[in-house]
C-alpha positions in Angstrom: -83.4 64.0 170.8 -81.1 67.0 171.0 -78.7 67.1 173.8 -76.2 69.9 174.5 -72.8 70.1 176.3 -74.8 71.8 179.0 -76.9 68.7 179.3 -73.8 66.6 179.5 -72.5 68.8 182.3 -75.8 68.3 184.2 -75.6 64.5 183.8 -72.0 64.5 185.1 -72.9 66.5 188.2 -75.9 64.4 188.8 -73.7 61.3 188.7 -71.2 63.0 191.1 -74.1 63.6 193.5 -75.2 59.9 193.3 -71.6 58.8 194.1 -71.5 61.1 197.1 -74.6 59.7 198.8 -73.5 58.6 202.2 -75.9 55.6 202.5 -74.5 54.1 199.3 -72.4 51.0 200.0 -71.7 47.4 199.0 -73.2 46.2 195.8 -75.1 49.4 195.2 -71.9 51.4 195.5 -70.1 49.1 193.1 -73.0 49.3 190.6 -72.9 53.1 190.8 -69.1 53.2 190.3 -69.5 51.0 187.2 -72.2 53.3 186.0 -70.1 56.3 186.6 -67.2 54.8 184.6 -69.5 54.1 181.7 -70.9 57.7 181.8 -67.3 59.1 182.0 -66.2 57.0 179.0 -69.1 58.3 176.9 -68.7 61.9 178.1 -65.0 61.8 177.2 -65.8 60.7 173.7 -68.4 63.4 173.3 -66.0 66.0 174.5 -63.3 64.8 172.2 -65.7 64.9 169.3 -66.7 68.4 170.1 -63.0 69.4 170.3 -62.4 67.9 166.9 -65.4 69.8 165.4 -64.1 73.0 166.8 -60.6 72.4 165.5 -62.0 71.8 162.1 -64.0 75.0 162.2 -60.9 77.0 163.2 -58.9 75.4 160.4 -61.7 76.3 157.9 -61.7 79.9 159.1 -57.9 80.2 158.8 -57.9 78.5 155.4 -60.7 80.5 154.0 -59.4 83.8 155.5 -62.4 84.5 157.7 -61.7 86.7 160.7 -63.1 84.2 163.1 -64.5 80.7 163.4 -68.2 80.0 163.7 -69.3 78.1 166.7 -70.4 74.7 165.5 -74.1 74.0 166.3 -73.2 71.0 168.5 -71.2 73.2 170.8 -73.9 75.9 171.3 -75.5 76.0 174.7 
């Protein structure tokens, strides 16, 4: 399975749409809120990981004297 940050973005917007459903209430709403919190936690970790990979690539480029950093594969769309 190969997911991209674009896929993550799509999942986050889909979750936002589910939370915005007007007929969602009670236990169903609470379950969806808990699901959203879990998704947000995982998404935050994925984004932090991507940021770390990008920082490492920039550091490599500066250290090795290359004119610009390469975009890490995991950050490609």
